[in-house]
C-alpha positions as a printed Julia matrix, in Angstrom:
334×3 Matrix{Float64}:
 -14.84    4.29  -25.4
 -12.77    1.19  -26.04
  -9.5     2.69  -24.8
 -11.25    3.72  -21.59
 -12.68    0.23  -21.24
  -9.28   -0.99  -20.0
  -8.61   -0.07  -16.39
  -6.05   -1.02  -13.77
  -6.95   -1.12  -10.08
  -4.55   -1.06   -7.14
  -6.71   -2.55   -4.42
  -4.59   -1.46   -1.46
  -5.16   -1.77    2.27
  -4.76    2.0     2.71
  -5.79    3.4    -0.7
  -7.56    2.35   -3.88
  -6.14    3.79   -7.08
  -7.7     3.51  -10.54
  -5.69    3.94  -13.73
  -6.92    4.33  -17.31
  -4.69    4.24  -20.37
  -5.7     7.66  -21.66
  -5.87    9.66  -18.45
  -3.41    7.93  -16.11
  -4.47    7.82  -12.46
  -7.99    9.2   -12.28
  -8.9     8.16   -8.76
  -6.95    7.88   -5.52
  -9.16    7.35   -2.48
  -8.61    5.81    0.97
  -9.95    2.22    1.22
 -12.53    3.2     3.84
 -16.31    2.71    3.76
 -18.82    4.3     6.16
 -21.82    2.03    6.78
 -25.09    2.33    8.67
 -24.99   -0.83   10.8
 -28.79   -1.09   10.96
 -29.66   -0.78    7.26
 -26.21   -1.94    5.95
 -26.35    1.04    3.6
 -23.06    2.51    2.34
 -23.09    6.18    3.39
 -19.68    7.29    2.13
 -16.48    5.91    0.66
 -12.92    7.11    0.3
 -11.79   10.47    1.66
 -15.27   11.34    2.93
 -15.46    8.07    4.9
 -11.9     8.47    6.22
 -12.81   11.86    7.72
 -15.47   10.01    9.74
 -13.08    7.52   11.38
 -13.38    7.86   15.14
 -15.96   10.64   14.85
 -19.26    8.88   14.03
 -22.39    8.18   16.14
 -23.05    4.59   17.25
 -25.13    3.55   14.23
 -22.47    4.57   11.67
 -19.21    2.68   11.47
 -16.22    3.5     9.23
 -14.47    0.27    8.22
 -11.65   -0.85    5.96
 -12.86   -3.89    4.0
  -9.3    -4.77    2.94
  -6.8    -6.09    5.44
  -3.15   -6.87    4.69
  -3.81   -6.27    0.98
  -6.58   -8.89    0.74
 -10.36   -8.85    1.14
 -11.58   -9.08    4.74
 -15.22   -8.12    4.06
 -16.39   -9.41    0.69
 -19.78   -7.68    0.35
 -18.51   -4.29    1.51
 -15.63   -4.53   -0.98
 -18.1    -5.1    -3.84
 -20.21   -2.14   -2.66
 -17.08    0.0    -2.47
 -15.96   -1.02   -5.98
 -19.41   -0.13   -7.37
 -19.23    3.33   -5.76
 -15.68    3.79   -7.06
 -16.76    2.94  -10.61
 -19.51    5.57  -10.32
 -16.84    8.13   -9.37
 -14.61    6.96  -12.24
 -17.49    7.33  -14.72
 -18.13   10.85  -13.44
 -14.48   11.84  -13.87
 -14.25   10.4   -17.37
 -17.63   11.85  -18.3
 -18.92    8.62  -19.82
 -20.15    5.27  -18.65
 -17.68    2.38  -18.72
 -19.6    -0.79  -19.33
 -17.98   -4.19  -18.93
 -14.39   -2.94  -18.63
 -11.34   -5.19  -18.9
  -9.64   -4.91  -15.52
  -6.19   -5.75  -14.18
  -5.98   -5.9   -10.38
  -2.86   -6.35   -8.31
  -2.65   -8.95   -5.53
   0.01   -9.41   -2.83
   2.59  -12.03   -3.85
   1.91  -13.83   -0.54
  -1.87  -14.06   -1.15
  -3.33  -17.57   -1.06
  -5.34  -19.01   -3.96
  -8.53  -18.44   -1.93
  -7.62  -14.77   -1.38
  -6.81  -14.34   -5.09
 -10.13  -15.92   -6.02
 -11.98  -13.54   -3.67
 -10.31  -10.52   -5.33
 -11.06  -11.9    -8.82
 -14.72  -12.61   -7.96
 -15.29   -9.26   -6.22
 -14.05   -7.33   -9.28
 -16.0    -9.59  -11.64
 -19.18   -9.1    -9.59
 -19.15   -5.32   -9.88
 -19.45   -5.69  -13.66
 -16.02   -6.32  -15.19
 -15.86   -8.24  -18.48
 -12.4    -9.78  -18.02
 -10.33   -9.75  -14.85
  -6.58  -10.43  -14.82
  -4.5   -10.5   -11.66
  -0.94   -9.23  -11.47
   1.37   -9.68   -8.5
   2.01   -6.45   -6.62
   5.83   -6.48   -6.84
   5.71   -6.88  -10.65
   3.21   -4.01  -10.92
   5.42   -1.89   -8.62
   8.5    -2.64  -10.74
   6.68   -1.69  -13.98
   5.41    1.52  -12.35
   8.95    2.34  -11.16
  10.21    2.13  -14.79
  12.32   -0.99  -14.19
  13.04   -3.28  -17.19
  11.06   -6.26  -15.83
  11.01   -8.21  -19.1
  14.81   -8.24  -19.44
  16.99  -11.02  -17.93
  18.47   -8.74  -15.24
  17.71   -8.6   -11.52
  15.18   -5.95  -10.49
  14.75   -5.82   -6.71
  11.57   -4.14   -5.49
  10.6    -3.39   -1.89
   6.95   -2.33   -1.82
   5.97   -1.0     1.63
   2.19   -0.67    1.53
  -0.46   -0.11    4.18
  -0.91   -3.74    5.2
   2.07   -5.62    3.8
   5.69   -5.23    2.75
   6.6    -7.2    -0.36
  10.19   -7.85   -1.36
  10.78   -9.48   -4.74
  13.57  -10.15   -7.2
  12.11   -9.93  -10.71
  13.79  -11.06  -13.91
  12.51  -11.91  -17.39
   8.91  -10.9   -16.58
   8.49  -13.11  -13.52
   9.3   -13.3    -9.81
  12.51  -15.24   -9.14
  12.13  -15.13   -5.38
   9.94  -13.11   -3.04
   8.96  -12.6     0.57
   5.88  -10.92    2.01
   5.33   -9.88    5.62
   2.22   -8.37    7.12
   4.05   -5.29    8.34
   3.32   -1.98    6.63
   2.17    1.56    7.25
  -0.74    0.42    9.46
   1.64   -1.46   11.76
   3.86    1.62   12.05
   0.82    3.73   12.99
  -0.25    1.15   15.55
   3.21    1.06   17.13
   3.16    4.86   17.49
  -0.29    4.68   19.18
   0.99    2.01   21.61
   4.22    3.9    22.36
   2.38    7.14   23.22
  -0.12    5.2    25.31
   2.58    3.41   27.33
   4.93    6.34   27.81
   2.49    9.22   28.27
  -0.79    7.52   29.29
  -2.3     9.31   26.31
  -4.73    7.79   23.84
  -4.39    9.08   20.27
  -6.24    8.11   17.08
  -4.75    6.38   14.07
  -5.06    9.48   11.91
  -2.97   11.4    14.45
  -0.42    8.55   14.47
  -0.25    8.66   10.67
   0.44   12.42   10.77
   3.18   11.87   13.37
   4.77    9.19   11.16
   4.76   11.44    8.1
   6.0    14.57    9.91
   8.63   13.33   12.37
   8.92    9.58   11.7
  12.53    8.59   10.98
  14.33    5.39   10.03
  17.23    4.4    12.28
  19.63    7.15   11.15
  21.2    10.16   12.84
  19.21   13.32   12.21
  18.4    16.72   13.64
  15.79   16.35   16.37
  12.3    17.51   15.34
   9.31   18.25   17.57
   5.54   18.01   17.15
   2.61   18.89   19.43
  -0.16   16.29   19.52
  -3.52   16.05   21.23
  -5.22   13.04   22.73
  -7.2    11.83   25.72
  -5.44   11.46   29.07
  -6.1     7.89   30.28
  -5.83    8.95   33.94
  -8.13   11.99   34.0
 -10.14   11.21   30.84
  -9.63   14.83   29.73
  -8.1    16.16   26.48
  -4.38   16.83   26.76
  -1.56   18.17   24.56
   2.0    16.81   24.67
   5.16   17.41   22.63
   6.84   14.44   20.93
  10.28   14.41   19.34
  11.55   12.47   16.32
  13.97   10.31   18.38
  11.02    8.94   20.37
   9.14    8.07   17.18
  12.31    6.5    15.78
  12.33    4.22   18.83
   8.63    3.39   18.35
   9.29    2.38   14.72
  12.44    0.34   15.44
  10.81   -3.11   15.59
   8.73   -3.01   12.36
  11.64   -1.41   10.45
  13.99   -4.19   11.59
  11.39   -6.76   10.48
  11.33   -5.15    7.0
  15.15   -5.17    6.89
  15.26   -8.87    7.86
  12.79   -9.67    5.05
  14.95   -7.82    2.5
  18.05   -9.7     3.7
  16.27  -13.08    3.52
  15.12  -12.36   -0.04
  18.6   -11.29   -1.18
  20.1   -14.44    0.38
  17.76  -16.51   -1.84
  18.95  -14.75   -4.98
  20.6   -16.96   -7.64
  24.35  -16.14   -7.92
  24.0   -15.08  -11.57
  21.64  -12.27  -10.56
  23.6   -11.13   -7.48
  26.02   -9.11   -9.61
  23.11   -7.15  -11.09
  21.87   -6.24   -7.61
  25.27   -4.81   -6.63
  25.19   -2.62   -9.76
  21.5    -1.78   -9.98
  20.53   -1.79   -6.31
  17.09   -1.94   -4.75
  14.03    0.2    -5.57
  11.55    1.29   -2.88
   7.85    1.79   -3.69
   4.68    2.26   -1.65
   3.85    4.94    0.91
   6.38    3.53    3.38
   9.19    4.46    0.98
   8.62    8.09    1.99
   9.67    7.6     5.64
  12.47   10.05    6.39
  15.93    8.53    6.01
  14.66    5.05    5.05
  16.59    4.63    1.79
  19.77    5.94    3.43
  19.42    3.5     6.39
  18.66    0.48    4.16
  21.58    1.3     1.87
  23.96    1.31    4.86
  22.53   -1.95    6.22
  22.51   -4.05    3.03
  25.53   -2.39    1.32
  23.89   -1.91   -2.08
  22.41    1.28   -3.58
  18.79    1.95   -2.58
  16.6     4.18   -4.78
  13.11    5.55   -4.22
  10.76    5.11   -7.23
   9.85    8.35   -9.07
   6.29    8.19   -7.7
   6.3     5.6    -4.89
   2.67    6.09   -3.79
   1.3     5.51   -7.27
   3.89    3.05   -8.65
   1.71   -0.06   -8.19
  -1.34    1.57   -9.82
   0.72    2.93  -12.73
   2.32   -0.49  -13.25
  -1.06   -2.22  -13.06
  -2.4     0.11  -15.75
   0.65   -0.2   -17.98
   0.53   -4.0   -17.72
  -2.83   -3.95  -19.56
  -0.82   -3.95  -22.81
   1.23   -7.06  -22.05
  -0.47   -8.89  -19.16
  -0.76  -12.09  -21.21
   2.96  -12.09  -22.0
   3.66  -11.71  -18.27
   1.33  -14.59  -17.45
   3.15  -16.83  -19.96
   6.45  -15.97  -18.27
   5.25  -17.46  -14.98
């Protein structure tokens, strides 16, 4: 009971992951809530709610209460956390009462945004709530030696934000955060298809395109994918074929913004730590790390080795959970 009473939560823009010490990651659900707009009742959360996006009648709306890694809709976030804890209790087979919780926050979050996250988690019934910065959690989850006096460079490309941080001796030496992530990439694909083909596609379709034929700015063998959408001229359904070079073009701008953020962060690095970066390189975490050719492209552009974390999608959640053992040491290091 007591070991299960410590949980780590990765409150992401795209997904919420819950980690317990004994069982590892026990929940990984999209951060989507379906609500009846008349009664304000929560009808579904997670995967079930995500399936409803763009397919619901007028009185039901599927929303994401988290935007850019921080809370956009406070009450809905609390409702979602309560539902998530019910699911967690079901999976564990016992009721967690008053758990100690560690939640990650973006390094660029303001004190007001941090307070909102702290209060939302406290309000769903947590006993103690500690906050950990996302890049530190990502570094711990990627098995980097964060407590040692060496430079650990983490690039966490999430749904709403990309965080770049240099971590040494348990704290962030320098960091940058931009509100460009997986959602922005999806949006740019939607806009590209709309402009070039007069075709309207949904964000779930755009996400599939990104995962299947999305490429960083590297040479590769051309890939093709058929997609369906609504023709903006006739209003009728239509199928077109896209290729990976087109999607590469659509993703150019946000990828260059991420590269510029990495360069700016590395330029701020103290000289003593620069040598470590040349040897140890940069580690990619988050869903965006899985874009085809990304680590190869970044390595060519910044001239240091770039590695993908062993489990990039779950690195932040794993790190959040592992930090339960030494969160207070980390906080002293700040």
